[in-house]
TORROPA-308971 format. One record per residue (C-alpha): x, y, z; residue in three letters. Coordinates in Angstrom, 1 decimal, m for minus. Example, Ala and Ser with C-alpha at 12.3 -4.5 7.8 and 13.67 -1.06 7.14 Angstrom:
+--------+--------+--------+------+
:      X :      Y :      Z : type :
+--------+--------+--------+------+
:   12.3 :   m4.5 :    7.8 :  ALA :
:   13.7 :   m1.1 :    7.1 :  SER :
+--------+--------+--------+------+
This chain:
+--------+--------+--------+------+
:      X :      Y :      Z : type :
+--------+--------+--------+------+
:    0.0 :    0.0 :    0.0 :  MET :
:    1.4 :    3.4 :   m1.0 :  SER :
:    1.7 :    6.3 :    1.5 :  VAL :
:   m1.0 :    8.1 :   m0.4 :  THR :
:   m3.4 :    5.2 :   m0.1 :  SER :
:   m2.6 :    4.8 :    3.6 :  ALA :
:   m3.3 :    8.5 :    4.2 :  MET :
:   m6.6 :    8.3 :    2.2 :  ARG :
:   m7.6 :    5.2 :    4.2 :  LYS :
:   m6.8 :    6.9 :    7.5 :  LEU :
:   m8.6 :   10.1 :    6.7 :  SER :
:  m11.6 :    8.2 :    5.3 :  ARG :
:  m11.8 :    6.0 :    8.4 :  HIS :
:  m11.5 :    9.0 :   10.8 :  PHE :
:  m14.2 :   11.0 :    8.9 :  TYR :
:  m16.5 :    7.9 :    8.7 :  GLN :
:  m16.3 :    7.4 :   12.5 :  ARG :
:  m16.9 :   11.1 :   13.3 :  THR :
:  m19.5 :   12.0 :   10.7 :  HIS :
:  m21.1 :    8.7 :    9.6 :  ASN :
:  m20.4 :    9.4 :    5.9 :  CYS :
:  m17.5 :    9.1 :    3.5 :  ASP :
:  m15.0 :   12.1 :    3.4 :  VAL :
:  m14.7 :   11.7 :   m0.4 :  TYR :
:  m18.3 :   11.1 :   m1.4 :  ASP :
:  m20.0 :   13.6 :    0.9 :  GLU :
:  m18.4 :   16.8 :   m0.7 :  PRO :
:  m19.4 :   15.7 :   m4.2 :  VAL :
:  m22.9 :   14.9 :   m3.2 :  LEU :
:  m23.2 :   18.3 :   m1.4 :  THR :
:  m21.5 :   20.6 :   m3.9 :  TYR :
:  m22.4 :   19.0 :   m7.3 :  LEU :
:  m25.8 :   20.7 :   m7.4 :  PRO :
:  m24.2 :   24.0 :   m6.5 :  ILE :
:  m21.6 :   23.7 :   m9.2 :  VAL :
:  m24.2 :   22.8 :  m11.7 :  GLU :
:  m26.4 :   25.7 :  m10.7 :  LYS :
:  m23.5 :   28.2 :  m11.1 :  HIS :
:  m22.3 :   26.8 :  m14.4 :  LEU :
:  m25.7 :   26.9 :  m16.0 :  SER :
:  m27.8 :   29.7 :  m17.3 :  ASN :
:  m31.0 :   28.4 :  m15.6 :  GLY :
:  m31.9 :   25.9 :  m18.2 :  ASN :
:  m29.5 :   23.2 :  m17.0 :  GLY :
:  m26.9 :   23.9 :  m19.7 :  LYS :
:  m23.6 :   25.6 :  m19.0 :  ALA :
:  m23.0 :   28.9 :  m20.8 :  THR :
:  m19.7 :   29.9 :  m22.4 :  GLY :
:  m16.2 :   28.7 :  m21.9 :  ARG :
:  m15.1 :   27.0 :  m18.7 :  ILE :
:  m11.5 :   26.8 :  m17.4 :  LEU :
:  m10.8 :   23.9 :  m15.1 :  ASP :
:   m7.9 :   25.3 :  m13.2 :  ALA :
:   m5.5 :   22.6 :  m11.9 :  ALA :
:   m7.5 :   20.0 :  m13.7 :  CYS :
:   m5.4 :   17.0 :  m12.8 :  GLY :
:   m6.6 :   13.9 :  m14.7 :  TYR :
:  m10.2 :   14.1 :  m13.6 :  ASN :
:  m12.7 :   16.6 :  m12.1 :  ASN :
:  m15.3 :   14.8 :  m10.0 :  VAL :
:  m17.6 :   17.8 :  m10.3 :  TYR :
:  m17.4 :   18.3 :  m14.1 :  LEU :
:  m17.4 :   14.6 :  m15.2 :  GLN :
:  m21.0 :   13.9 :  m14.2 :  PRO :
:  m22.2 :   17.2 :  m15.8 :  LEU :
:  m20.4 :   16.1 :  m19.0 :  LEU :
:  m22.1 :   12.7 :  m18.9 :  LYS :
:  m25.6 :   14.2 :  m18.5 :  GLN :
:  m25.0 :   16.8 :  m21.2 :  GLY :
:  m25.1 :   19.9 :  m19.0 :  SER :
:  m21.6 :   20.9 :  m20.2 :  ILE :
:  m20.2 :   21.0 :  m23.7 :  ASP :
:  m16.7 :   19.4 :  m23.7 :  ALA :
:  m15.7 :   21.6 :  m26.6 :  SER :
:  m16.2 :   24.7 :  m24.4 :  GLN :
:  m13.9 :   23.4 :  m21.6 :  MET :
:  m10.2 :   24.0 :  m21.2 :  VAL :
:   m8.1 :   22.2 :  m18.6 :  GLY :
:   m5.0 :   23.7 :  m17.1 :  MET :
:   m2.5 :   22.0 :  m14.9 :  ASP :
:    1.2 :   22.3 :  m13.9 :  ILE :
:    2.0 :   18.6 :  m14.3 :  ASN :
:    2.7 :   17.7 :  m17.9 :  ASP :
:    1.7 :   14.0 :  m17.2 :  ASP :
:   m1.9 :   15.2 :  m16.9 :  ASN :
:   m2.1 :   16.3 :  m20.5 :  ARG :
:   m2.2 :   12.6 :  m21.5 :  ASN :
:   m3.9 :   11.2 :  m18.4 :  ARG :
:   m6.8 :   13.7 :  m18.3 :  ASN :
:  m10.1 :   11.8 :  m19.1 :  ILE :
:  m12.5 :   14.7 :  m19.6 :  ILE :
:  m10.7 :   17.6 :  m21.5 :  HIS :
:   m9.8 :   17.7 :  m25.1 :  LYS :
:   m7.5 :   20.6 :  m24.5 :  GLN :
:   m5.1 :   20.7 :  m21.5 :  VAL :
:   m2.7 :   23.6 :  m21.2 :  VAL :
:    0.4 :   23.0 :  m19.0 :  ILE :
:    0.9 :   26.2 :  m17.0 :  GLN :
:    1.4 :   27.3 :  m13.4 :  ASP :
:   m1.6 :   29.2 :  m12.1 :  LEU :
:    0.7 :   31.9 :  m10.7 :  HIS :
:    1.6 :   32.9 :  m14.3 :  GLU :
:   m0.7 :   35.2 :  m16.3 :  PRO :
:   m3.3 :   33.2 :  m18.2 :  ILE :
:   m3.4 :   34.1 :  m21.9 :  ASP :
:   m6.2 :   31.9 :  m23.2 :  LEU :
:   m8.9 :   34.4 :  m23.8 :  GLY :
:  m11.9 :   35.1 :  m21.7 :  GLN :
:  m13.9 :   32.5 :  m19.7 :  PHE :
:  m17.5 :   32.6 :  m18.5 :  HIS :
:  m16.6 :   30.3 :  m15.6 :  SER :
:  m13.5 :   29.1 :  m13.8 :  ILE :
:  m13.6 :   26.1 :  m11.5 :  ILE :
:  m10.7 :   25.1 :   m9.2 :  SER :
:  m11.0 :   22.0 :   m7.1 :  VAL :
:   m8.6 :   21.0 :   m4.3 :  TYR :
:   m6.0 :   23.5 :   m5.4 :  THR :
:   m5.9 :   26.4 :   m3.0 :  TRP :
:   m4.1 :   24.4 :   m0.2 :  GLU :
:   m1.1 :   24.1 :   m2.6 :  HIS :
:   m0.7 :   27.7 :   m3.8 :  LEU :
:    2.1 :   29.8 :   m2.5 :  HIS :
:    0.4 :   33.0 :   m3.6 :  SER :
:   m3.4 :   32.7 :   m3.8 :  PRO :
:   m3.7 :   36.5 :   m4.3 :  THR :
:   m1.7 :   36.3 :   m7.5 :  GLN :
:   m3.9 :   33.4 :   m8.8 :  VAL :
:   m7.1 :   35.3 :   m8.0 :  LEU :
:   m5.8 :   38.3 :   m9.9 :  GLU :
:   m5.0 :   36.0 :  m12.9 :  ASN :
:   m8.5 :   34.5 :  m12.7 :  PHE :
:  m10.1 :   38.0 :  m12.5 :  HIS :
:   m8.3 :   39.0 :  m15.7 :  ARG :
:   m9.5 :   35.8 :  m17.4 :  SER :
:  m13.2 :   36.1 :  m16.5 :  LEU :
:  m15.7 :   37.8 :  m18.6 :  THR :
:  m17.8 :   40.5 :  m16.9 :  ASP :
:  m20.3 :   38.7 :  m14.7 :  GLY :
:  m18.2 :   35.5 :  m15.0 :  GLY :
:  m18.2 :   33.1 :  m12.1 :  LYS :
:  m15.3 :   31.6 :  m10.1 :  LEU :
:  m16.0 :   28.3 :   m8.2 :  ILE :
:  m13.4 :   27.2 :   m5.6 :  ILE :
:  m13.7 :   24.0 :   m3.8 :  ILE :
:  m11.2 :   23.2 :   m1.1 :  ALA :
:  m10.7 :   19.9 :    0.8 :  PRO :
:  m12.6 :   19.4 :    4.1 :  GLN :
:  m10.5 :   19.6 :    7.2 :  LYS :
:  m10.3 :   15.8 :    7.6 :  TYR :
:   m9.1 :   15.1 :    4.1 :  ASN :
:   m5.5 :   13.8 :    4.1 :  TYR :
:   m4.5 :   16.8 :    2.0 :  ALA :
:   m5.9 :   19.3 :    4.5 :  SER :
:   m4.2 :   17.4 :    7.4 :  LEU :
:   m0.8 :   17.6 :    5.7 :  ILE :
:   m1.3 :   21.3 :    4.9 :  GLU :
:   m2.4 :   22.3 :    8.4 :  ARG :
:   m0.1 :   20.1 :   10.5 :  LEU :
:    3.3 :   20.2 :    8.8 :  LEU :
:    5.7 :   23.2 :    8.6 :  PRO :
:    6.4 :   24.5 :    5.1 :  TRP :
:    9.6 :   22.5 :    4.4 :  ARG :
:    8.2 :   19.2 :    5.7 :  LEU :
:    4.9 :   19.8 :    3.8 :  LYS :
:    6.8 :   19.9 :    0.5 :  HIS :
:    8.8 :   16.8 :    1.4 :  LEU :
:    5.5 :   15.0 :    2.3 :  ALA :
:    3.9 :   15.9 :   m1.0 :  TRP :
:    7.0 :   14.6 :   m2.9 :  LYS :
:    6.9 :   11.4 :   m1.0 :  LEU :
:    3.2 :   10.9 :   m1.5 :  LEU :
:    3.7 :   11.4 :   m5.3 :  LYS :
:    6.6 :    8.9 :   m5.3 :  GLY :
:    9.3 :   11.5 :   m6.2 :  LYS :
:   12.8 :   11.9 :   m4.7 :  ASP :
+--------+--------+--------+------+
């Protein structure tokens, strides 16, 4: 069992015991209707271009909306810092490899969604400024952060900066 799997199992077990529900399923069930509401124009269909910031290889909030036809895949752009995610991403036709701290030069977006990213940023203010410049007037920004019992949140809250970066490297299997 990898360190990441062990941390997930531990956080899942702790959350299950304290809240009687799964730490990973509960946020999706709670926030998916909110995400759908804010991405749509009232008729259940997303309007305009959507940037999935720090898209990784899957977005548990966008994937079900794609399956039910609420989002048009051709209107979505994924962005991630990890080049491996360009080939591993299962929902985006276009994945741009870029650090969110750098200015975003991809045109205007009607919506930007960022899931489980903010706990990793060294300058959230810079990223918010980049998002602000990339949103159309009246555009929407959706930020979803891990709950406090998620293993990512535990690492971010409990470890000092240098140990935190070492922990993330170890969890990702890097030297």
